[in-house]
C-alpha positions in Angstrom: -30.0 6.7 -49.7 -32.4 9.4 -50.8 -32.5 10.0 -54.6 -32.9 13.5 -55.9 -35.5 14.3 -58.5 -32.8 14.7 -61.1 -31.2 11.4 -60.2 -34.6 9.6 -60.4 -35.1 11.2 -63.9 -31.6 10.1 -64.9 -32.2 6.6 -63.8 -35.6 6.4 -65.6 -34.0 7.6 -68.8 -31.2 5.1 -68.5 -33.8 2.3 -67.8 -35.8 3.4 -70.8 -32.7 3.3 -73.0 -31.6 -0.1 -71.7 -35.1 -1.6 -72.2 -36.0 0.0 -75.6 -32.6 0.2 -77.3 -29.9 -1.9 -75.7 -31.9 -5.0 -74.8 -33.4 -5.4 -78.4 -30.0 -4.8 -79.9 -28.5 -7.5 -77.8 -31.3 -9.9 -78.6 -30.6 -9.4 -82.3 -26.9 -10.0 -81.6 -27.7 -13.2 -79.7 -29.9 -14.4 -82.6 -27.1 -13.7 -85.0 -24.6 -15.5 -82.9 -26.9 -18.5 -82.6 -27.2 -18.6 -86.4 -23.4 -18.7 -86.6 -23.2 -21.6 -84.1 -23.3 -22.3 -80.4 -23.3 -19.3 -78.2 -21.1 -20.8 -75.5 -18.4 -22.1 -77.8 -17.7 -18.9 -79.8 -15.9 -15.9 -78.4 -18.4 -13.6 -80.0 -21.3 -15.5 -78.5 -19.8 -15.4 -75.1 -19.2 -11.7 -75.3 -22.8 -11.1 -76.3 -24.0 -13.3 -73.5 -21.8 -11.3 -71.0 -23.2 -8.0 -72.3 -26.7 -9.4 -71.9 -26.1 -10.4 -68.3 -24.6 -6.9 -67.5 -27.6 -5.1 -69.0 -30.1 -7.3 -67.2 -28.2 -6.8 -63.9 -28.2 -3.0 -64.5 -31.9 -3.0 -65.3 -32.7 -4.9 -62.0 -30.4 -2.5 -60.1 -32.2 0.6 -61.5 -35.6 -0.9 -60.9 -34.8 -1.7 -57.3 -33.4 1.8 -56.7 -36.5 3.4 -58.3 -38.8 1.2 -56.2 -37.2 2.6 -53.1 -37.4 6.2 -54.3 
């Protein structure tokens, strides 16, 4: 699929947001959850871990799309 210039720009902006805002926030949330106890045994810790996995998957997806553009 061919990406338009606008779509490439949109993906780059999303990637920048995920890497510079969302990822650091989740890292802080993970650290906080660890301080409160085991990540895998607490519902809050599991939720943060799931969000982390989704963000990382989206980053990889965007990077792959941009590499093909």
